[in-house]
MARBA-684216 format. One line per 10 residues: number of its first residue (from 1); their letters; for each residue x, y, z of C-alpha. Coordinates in steps of 0.001 Angstrom, whole numbers, plus 524288, in hexadecimal, padded with zeros to 5 digits. Each point is the difference from the previous one (the first is absolute). Example, Ala and Ser with C-alpha at 12.3 -4.5 7.8 and 13.67 -1.06 7.14 Angstrom:
2
1> AS> 8300C,7EE6C,81E78 | 8055A,80D70,7FD6C;
***
This chain:
397
1> XXXXXXXXXX> 6F587,E985D,B1444 | 804BE,7F55B,80971 | 80C0A,7F9AF,800A2 | 7FB17,7F3AC,7F9F1 | 7F67F,80505,7F6D8 | 7F2D8,7FE4C,801AC | 7FC74,7F799,80B7C | 7F5C2,7F5DF,7FFD3 | 7F754,7FD30,80DD8 | 7F9E6,7F475,80392;
11> XXXXXXXXXX> 7F438,805FD,80919 | 7F804,7F616,8083B | 7F40C,8064D,80633 | 7F36B,80821,7FF26 | 80490,80CBB,801CF | 7FC03,80977,7F61D | 80822,80A5A,805C8 | 80CAF,7F746,7FBD7 | 7FB30,7FC40,7F348 | 7FC63,80FCF,7FCA3;
21> XXXXXXXXXX> 80E6E,8023F,805C5 | 805F7,7F6C1,7F674 | 7F8F4,804CB,7F4BC | 80370,80E7F,8024B | 80DFC,7FEFD,7FA71 | 7FF20,7F6DD,7F348 | 80DFC,805FD,7FCE8 | 805A2,7FA04,80B12 | 7F831,7F370,8049C | 7F775,7F5C1,7F89A;
31> XXXXXXXXXX> 7F7E1,7F58E,80A02 | 7F8FF,7F4B5,800B6 | 7F48C,7FF1B,809CA | 7FB0C,7F2B7,80570 | 7F741,7FFAD,80D7C | 805B7,7F365,80519 | 80C8D,7F70E,803D1 | 7FB78,7F6CA,7F59A | 7FEA8,80878,7F47E | 80CEE,806EB,804F6;
41> XXXXXXXXXX> 80760,7F1ED,7FF24 | 7FB29,7FDA7,7F2DC | 8048C,80C3B,7FB43 | 80C44,80014,80568 | 802C6,7F239,7FA51 | 7FD63,80589,7F23B | 80642,80D1E,80164 | 80D52,80327,801F3 | 7FFC5,80F38,7FD44 | 7FA5F,801B3,80DA4;
51> XXXXXXXXXX> 809B8,80917,80901 | 7F8D2,801D8,80BD5 | 7F491,7FB77,80628 | 7F535,80847,80875 | 7F804,7F78E,80713 | 7F5C4,804D0,80A91 | 800BA,7FA65,80E81 | 7F40C,7FA6F,7FFED | 7FB77,7F6C3,7F3AD | 7F567,7F6C1,7FE2A;
61> XXXXXXXXXX> 80311,7F34D,8095E | 80D00,8044C,801B9 | 808AE,80A45,803A9 | 80A23,80787,7F901 | 80BFB,7FBAF,80990 | 7FB5F,7F09C,7FF44 | 800E1,80245,7F187 | 80D64,807BE,800B8 | 80383,7F351,8078B | 7FBBE,7F6D9,7F4EB;
71> XXXXXXXXXX> 8057B,805E0,7F58F | 80D7A,8001C,80835 | 7FF7B,7F2B8,80345 | 7F9FF,7FB71,7F31C | 805DD,807A5,7F54A | 7FA6E,80133,7F2F2 | 80547,80645,7F4FC | 80A86,806B7,80858 | 7F5F6,8056B,807A9 | 809F0,800F8,80CEC;
81> XXXXXXXXXX> 80767,80980,7F7DC | 7F298,808EE,7FD40 | 7FFD9,80BA9,80AB8 | 7F4F8,7FD17,807CF | 7F807,80CDD,806B8 | 7F4AC,7FEA1,80966 | 7F468,8094E,7FEB1 | 7F700,80451,80B92 | 7F6DD,80BFC,801DE | 8041A,802FB,80BEF;
91> XXXXXXXXXX> 80C55,7FD0A,807CC | 7FFE8,7F373,808CD | 80B82,7FF92,8096F | 7FE10,7F177,80298 | 7FEDF,7FD23,7F0F6 | 80BC8,80842,7FD46 | 80750,7F840,808C0 | 7FB5D,7F2A2,7FA44 | 80366,805AB,7F317 | 80E4A,802A2,80288;
101> XXXXXXXXXX> 80302,7F38D,807BE | 7F94F,7F8FC,7F45F | 80AE5,807E9,7F675 | 7F4D8,807CA,7F82A | 80874,80975,7F7E6 | 7F72D,80B8B,804CB | 7F3D1,80461,805D4 | 7F7B4,80B37,7FA20 | 7F2DF,80639,8058B | 7F6F0,80AD3,7FB2E;
111> XXXXXXXXXX> 801F7,80A19,7FB2E | 80817,7F7BF,7F6DA | 80B81,805EB,7F766 | 802A5,7FAD3,7F35F | 80D1D,807D9,7FE94 | 8033C,7F88D,80D1A | 7FC2B,7F340,7FCBC | 8076C,80409,7F112 | 80C79,8025C,807C3 | 7FFCA,7F3ED,80929;
121> XXXXXXXXXX> 7FC9B,7F668,7F556 | 80B95,8057C,7F839 | 80A2D,7FF36,80BDD | 7F9E2,7F1EE,802F3 | 800C4,7FA23,7F307 | 80EB4,804E5,7FF29 | 8037D,7F9EF,80D0D | 7F943,7F396,7FC8B | 80868,8004B,7F436 | 80BDD,80496,8052F;
131> XXXXXXXXXX> 7FF8C,7F6EE,80D5A | 7F74B,7F4C6,7FEBC | 80589,7FA8F,7F470 | 80D2D,7FF6E,80616 | 7FAE0,7F789,80B2D | 804F2,8097A,808E9 | 7FA5D,7F5CE,80AE1 | 80991,7F71E,7FD2D | 80B45,80BE5,802A8 | 80892,7FFE1,80D4C;
141> XXXXXXXXXX> 8004C,80BAE,80780 | 80DA5,80227,7FD8D | 7FD66,803FB,7F21D | 7FA5F,80A76,80331 | 80B6F,80509,80890 | 806FB,80BC3,7FDCB | 80A8B,801CE,7F4F7 | 80E04,7F9DE,806C2 | 805FB,80D7B,7FE74 | 7F5B2,808BF,80529;
151> XXXXXXXXXX> 8005B,7F581,80B0D | 80DDB,80118,80365 | 7FF6A,80F85,7FF47 | 7F370,800BA,808CF | 806DC,7F6FC,80A83 | 80CA2,80769,8002A | 7F95B,80D34,7FF94 | 7F516,7FC04,80B2F | 80AD9,7F92F,8081E | 808CF,80AF5,7FEDF;
161> XXXXXXXXXX> 7F5E5,80C21,80303 | 7FBE5,7F715,80C0C | 80D64,7FEB7,8058C | 80391,80D5F,7FE30 | 7F358,80542,8060D | 7FCC6,7F6BE,80AAE | 8060D,807FA,80A87 | 7F90B,80B27,7FB1B | 7F3A9,7F875,7FDEE | 800DB,7FA68,80D71;
171> XXXXXXXXXX> 80024,80DA7,804AC | 7F353,80354,7F8C6 | 7FA82,7F39F,803FC | 800E2,80411,80F3E | 7FBF4,80EC1,7FD4E | 7F1CF,7F8EE,7F953 | 7FE96,7F794,80C4F | 802FE,80A98,80A1D | 7F863,80912,7F838 | 7F41E,7F72E,801EA;
181> XXXXXXXXXX> 802EE,7FE3C,80FFE | 80876,7F30D,7FD12 | 7F432,7F974,7FBAB | 7FC6B,7F8EB,7F30C | 80763,7FC9F,7F3CD | 8098E,808DB,7FA05 | 7FD4C,7F9DF,7F25E | 7F24C,7FA96,7F915 | 7FDD8,7F615,7F565 | 7F47B,7FF38,7F765;
191> XXXXXXXXXX> 7FD48,7F4B8,7F4E2 | 80588,80500,7F264 | 7FF69,7F9D9,7F1D6 | 80BD9,8019A,7F720 | 80473,7F641,7F6E6 | 7F7C6,7F4D5,8003A | 80179,7FF47,80F60 | 7F9F0,804A8,80BDD | 8085F,80494,80B49 | 8015B,807DA,80BF0;
201> XXXXXXXXXX> 8042E,80D9C,7FEA9 | 80730,805D8,808EC | 7FFFA,81032,802CD | 8050E,80822,80BBC | 7F49B,804D5,807C7 | 7FE71,80F19,7FDE6 | 7F270,80203,807D8 | 7FB64,7FE47,80D8C | 7FB83,7F31B,8056D | 7F1D4,80491,80013;
211> XXXXXXXXXX> 800A4,805CD,7F173 | 7F511,7F793,7FAE9 | 7F760,8031B,80ACC | 8029A,80E20,7FE75 | 7FBD6,7FEF6,7F15F | 7F27B,8067A,801B7 | 805BB,80B80,806A0 | 80762,804A4,7F2EB | 7F610,7FB23,7F62C | 7FD41,80E98,7FE03;
221> XXXXXXXXXX> 80ED9,80306,7FD1C | 7FF16,7F688,7F356 | 80489,806E8,7F4A9 | 7F67A,7F58A,7F6BD | 7F3CB,80274,808B3 | 7F425,80665,7FA21 | 7F2D6,7FD9A,80753 | 8044A,7F497,808E5 | 7F4FC,7F8F7,80891 | 80133,7F695,80AA9;
231> XXXXXXXXXX> 80174,7F157,7FB92 | 7FE2D,7F27E,808EC | 7FC4F,7F347,7F7FA | 8004B,7F47F,80913 | 7FD00,7F70E,7F5DB | 80B40,80357,7F722 | 8093C,7F498,7FFEC | 80DD0,801A6,7F8EC | 801B3,7F524,7F5D1 | 80EDC,7FFF0,7FF8B;
241> XXXXXXXXXX> 80160,7FF26,80EAB | 7F6C2,7F4BB,7FFCF | 809FA,7F90A,7F848 | 80B25,80218,809A4 | 803EB,7F7DB,80C96 | 7F88B,80450,80B86 | 805E5,80DFB,805E5 | 805BC,803DB,7F32A | 7FA33,80B21,7F814 | 801A7,80445,7F0D1;
251> XXXXXXXXXX> 80380,80CA4,80492 | 800DF,80969,80CDA | 7F617,80050,8099D | 7F944,80D3B,802B9 | 7F4F8,80477,80A3C | 7F3EE,8052D,7FA10 | 7F361,802A3,8063C | 80650,7F888,80A95 | 80220,7F460,7F7AA | 80B7A,7FA42,7FE48;
261> XXXXXXXXXX> 80041,7FCFB,7EF9F | 80B3E,7FC96,7F719 | 803D7,80ABE,7F5C1 | 7F91B,7F9F2,7F4E9 | 7F239,7FECC,806B7 | 8022B,80F76,805FD | 8037C,80473,7F1DE | 7F245,7F744,7FB19 | 7F869,805A6,8099E | 803E4,80E58,7FF5A;
271> XXXXXXXXXX> 7FE38,7FF98,7F0B0 | 7F14E,7F92D,80136 | 7FBF6,80ABA,8093F | 807C3,80B3B,7F763 | 80B07,802CF,80803 | 80D0A,8029F,7FB22 | 8056D,7F396,7FC87 | 80FBF,803C0,801AC | 804E8,806BF,80CC5 | 809FB,80A92,7FD09;
281> XXXXXXXXXX> 802DE,80875,80C8F | 80B0A,80B3E,7FF97 | 80576,801F3,80CF0 | 7F9E1,7F448,80638 | 7FE97,80311,80E90 | 80102,7EFC5,80171 | 80EAE,80119,7FC68 | 8092C,80001,809F6 | 80BFF,808D7,80116 | 80891,7F639,7FC2E;
291> XXXXXXXXXX> 7F76B,7FB11,7F5E4 | 7FFC7,80D81,7F8F7 | 80F5C,7FC7C,7FEF3 | 7FEE9,7F37C,7FB0A | 7F59F,803BC,7F652 | 80769,80A07,7F992 | 80C3E,7F9EC,7FF77 | 7FB36,7F2B7,7FBCB | 806A0,7FAA0,80C53 | 7F182,7F946,80252;
301> XXXXXXXXXX> 802F0,7F763,7F3A2 | 80D15,7FA56,8048A | 7FA30,7F312,80566 | 7FD55,7FCEC,7F1FF | 80DA9,7FB7D,7FDED | 7FC84,7F392,80906 | 7F53D,7FD97,7F533 | 80BA1,80243,7F621 | 808AB,7F65B,805EA | 7F50F,7F6C4,80198;
311> XXXXXXXXXX> 7FD1B,7FFE2,7F13C | 7F279,805B5,8023D | 803F4,80CA8,7F8D4 | 80B3C,8061D,7F7AA | 80528,80D7B,8029D | 7F9D1,80436,7F3D1 | 7F225,7FC67,7FB25 | 7F16E,80283,7FFDC | 7FA84,801CE,80DEF | 7FADF,7F4F1,8068E;
321> XXXXXXXXXX> 7F0C6,8016E,8029E | 7F5BC,7FCB6,80B16 | 7F988,7F473,7FC3A | 7F295,80685,7FBDD | 806FE,809B7,7F709 | 80868,7F461,7F8E1 | 7F31C,7F895,7FD98 | 7F9DD,80CC5,7FAAA | 80B7D,800F6,7F69E | 7FF66,7F264,7FB9A;
331> XXXXXXXXXX> 7F30D,802A1,7F902 | 804CD,80B02,7F5AF | 80BFB,801B6,7F7A2 | 807A7,8054B,80C25 | 80216,7F247,8045D | 80B9D,8010A,7F6E8 | 8070E,805B7,80BAA | 8011C,7F3A8,806DD | 80A5C,7FAD6,7F625 | 808F4,80763,805D9;
341> XXXXXXXXXX> 80724,7FE3F,80CC0 | 7FBF7,8082E,80BD8 | 806DE,80A67,80493 | 803A5,80B5D,80A02 | 801B6,809B0,7F4A4 | 7FAD4,800EC,7F304 | 7FCAE,80660,7F3D8 | 7F554,808A9,80489 | 803F3,8037B,80DEA | 80CB1,80621,7F8B1;
351> XXXXXXXXXX> 7F65F,806DF,7F791 | 7F8C5,8069D,80A71 | 8065F,7FE69,80D8F | 806C0,80D14,8048C | 7FA92,80631,7F2CB | 7F3EA,8058F,807CC | 7F814,7FBAD,7F45C | 7F32B,7F9E2,7FD64 | 7FDD0,7F3D7,7F9BF | 7F459,7F81B,7FCCE;
361> XXXXXXXXXX> 7FDA1,7F1C3,804CE | 7FE18,7FAFF,7F003 | 80E2E,80877,7FE58 | 80600,7F88D,80C90 | 7FAC2,7F1B1,7FB8A | 804B6,801FA,7F175 | 80D65,804C3,804B3 | 80016,7F265,807C6 | 7FD09,7F886,7F2B9 | 80A1D,80839,7F684;
371> XXXXXXXXXX> 8099E,7FCF8,80C85 | 7FC75,7F08A,7FFE0 | 8010C,7FED2,7F0F4 | 80C4D,806A5,7FED8 | 807C9,7FE2E,80D56 | 80ED2,7FC25,7FE31 | 80BFC,7FF43,808C2 | 804E7,80C31,7FB06 | 7F45A,807D9,7FFF2 | 7FCE8,7FD09,80E2A;
381> XXXXXXXXXX> 80D2D,805DE,80316 | 7FC39,80C33,7F8AF | 7F390,80091,80748 | 80888,7FE03,80D48 | 8077C,80BCE,7FB4E | 7F4DB,80864,7FE41 | 7F96D,7FB06,80BFF | 80ADC,805A3,80A6C | 7FB7C,80F1C,7FE47 | 7F21B,7FBE7,80069;
391> XXXXXXX> 8009D,7FA07,80DAE | 7FCEF,80BAF,80729 | 7F253,80412,7FFA4 | 7FA65,80D5D,7FE10 | 7F39C,7FDE8,8061C | 7FC25,7F899,80CD4 | 7F5C7,7F799,7FC8D;
***
């Protein structure tokens, strides 16, 4: 049973597949079906029990997105707080981008999965109840800042470690630079999303300068690979990069098929072509000698202490995510993780790292949620004490 009892949907459109899907689980779902926007407005005005709107992308005389914008600018019976999901038979990159920019709650394509829609509806309703009613738009950014005790601790610890380690860090940076023929940067940055903010994430470089170009050479070593095929899609446009300033990207740039793309496009196209979505290479030949050392000792993470001093991160928290991964998690119950500060180490890292164990993606995301809901200053201290023996990894991955 869903979190809020039987969910009442308003479906706008003429797709019998959707009607049959909604009718398939009467113990979880009730629904009302209309074929056009006018009937939808009349129903919303007279019914307060609608918990989500499923709207086809193309309606008679109007588009689903334009109808959503009408509801947003002209609220009818609390329609601003009713999750609005756009439906389309096939994925359309341009339409998807337009929907995201308009603020549509989600975009579903066939084959539809009712369980996923119910899950998304429960999350969206909870979100509106907890946040929209509290008028977050009127709150100042400083209201989301880290707790004062935690912040003081972060500054003291990060500043102390950087001061103590600066001579050694200088030697490591010189070694990275020398091994690369005194060329290129010894660090790299990527855009990450933490607690309600996007920031530049710092890390020491552990691979050769041409590592992204050599990706094709090491695909056969991928531990997640099955029957991979070549891919090259020149028409893919990243919806996240398009929102950033020119020259900035939502994630690391990679080369694939001679084309430079962001990591989001890389993973999306691999999935589309039946390739492994994740890349995990044991004893990756692209890692330098110095890189192996700094990875095994976690020294490559030290520049993140600068992020801590800047207030982007904390010593303990949920790992900040690339923008595309963060966006995907805002669509389900795992988005609760963003209620905690971003951190260098956290609960799931302590549970897994250094033990050589296996953890599913769902377990990891659940642990992030648990930390977000239960974190405290003294709980962070305990996690730090548990982190120390886990710093030395058992695998060179």
